C-alpha positions, 0 to 999 in steps of 0.5 A: 720802240713805238714812241718818239718825241718829235718836237724840236725844242724842249726844256730838258730830258730827265732820267732815273732808273724808273723812266724818263721825262721830257719837259716843256716849260717850268716846274718850281720848288721840287723840279722835274727831276723829282717827278721822274725820280718818283715814277713807278709802273703805276700811273696812279702814283704819277697822278698822286705826285702831280698833286704837289707839282707847281708850274708852267709846263707840259711833259712826256713820260715813259716808264717800262709799262706806260707812256703819259702826256701831261698838261698843267691845270691851264695848259700854259704850254702846248702839247700834241699827240698821235697814237695812230697804228700803235705808234705814239708821237708827241710834240710841242708843235702839230706840224712835226707830227704831220710831217711823220704822216699822222694827225696831231691832237692837242691835249686838253688843260689839266689832263693826263693821257696814259698809253698802256704799252701792252695794248696801246690802250688810252686812259685819261685822267685829271691832273689836279683836283681842287678844294672849293670850300670857302672858309677863309675870311682874310687874304693873308694866305693869298698875299703870301702865295702871290709873293711866292709865285712871283719869286718862283718865276722871276730871274734876271732874264724875266720882264713883265708887261705892265699896264694901268690895270689890276692884273699886271699891276698886282704882279708888278707891285709884288715884284717891287715889294720883293726888292726887284727893279727895272723889270717892266715894259708897257704900251701907252695906248688904251691906258690911264696915262696918270697911273701908268706914268706912276708905275713906270717911274716906280719900276723904271720901266720901258715904254715900247714904241708903236713899231715892231708889228709882225710881218706877213711872213711871221703871221704865215709862219705861225699859222703854218706851224700851229693852226691855220685858223689862228687869229693874230689880233691886237693882243697877238700883235702886242705879244710879238712886239714885246718878244721882239724887244726882249730879243734885242735886250737879251731877255727870255721870260715873260711874267704874263698877267693872264687869267685875272679877268677870266679867273678872279672876276669873270669880266664882271662885278656885282653881277654886272657883265662887262662884256660878252665873255662874262658868264655870271657877272662876277658874282660868286655863289655860296657853293663853287660847285655850281659853276666850277670850272668857270671859263672852262680851261679849253674853250675860253681861259686856255685859248688866251694863254695858248695865244701867248704860248704860240706867238712867244714860242715862235720868237724863242720866248717862254712865258710864266703865269704868276696869277695861275700859281696853283697855291695862289689859285687854291688860297683864293678859292678858299676865301669866303664868298663875302670877300670875293664879292666885296668889290672888283678883283677884291684881293688884288685891290686889297694887296695894292692898297695895303702897299700904297701902289698906284692904281684906279679903283673899280675900273676895267681897262682892256685891249681896245676898250674904253675904261669902264667905271664900275660904281 
């Protein structure tokens, strides 16, 4: 056999008469077993199946004729590959491939790499394609998709990080509407204390102490396991503090609020760039083909998600991304440009207003930043 999965942690091995699948992460609704049950010797059949897959995942597939490595559209889970000397190695950490005397290459987001067993030739495909037509003049489908998204991802072992901002707020609001209680943890710094206090009272949330930072040994371990140049900045430290708290209380899954800024607002408002990460000031065009995908998956958006994946994985914690549920993303893409540009993160604003949820209107809050008032 010329292939091997050399990672030490995975979520499961799934088999059928057509092949096997080794997964990291979560596949909602149909599940990983459904994917492997539909495998054939034609890679295009796998691509077709992936159009209906919803999750936070990366996985390895083997059939009689090919191997495949798959990432979800946002690369919420890391996976590395090597095909040197007609030997395929796949792992969720690069160090395990390096230990086999081969170099590890990270797999990009929204990617399917297929290796033909006959000649070890490599082909690359796109996991998911998107419909960019902006024709829906209300948020009904978006709101329904949001609530399905958090319901898919939440269980008794889940927490969500809570701030006074829009991204974590809309997730917590949806969870509260679905009847869930006492699921949030928060930090007091860099937040509007009035809004945060109202949300914590509503959810029975926990404010974490300003202790529990990563030790130098933990930082060194993370860098040695993954990439030496990895930056463990303030947000990385915050992730670690949440993970350590979760280990103490027996929780295993974070419902994160990643990509609300990158995806739904472009760090901007009405054309005004709110920082160096903004590409077009949050002013969406009549034809999304002009700018899609903004905050390209690898260099901007996925780097933030990857940081969470690396740090949380080190502490044995998984993360899920409700705001990047593919049904939610597709429903929002299809809303009219007028709705997108009406106000800052308009769909989140309208959902929280509809449910009378504590919030600041048109204010951007982030790590290390003073609040930005947009009007």
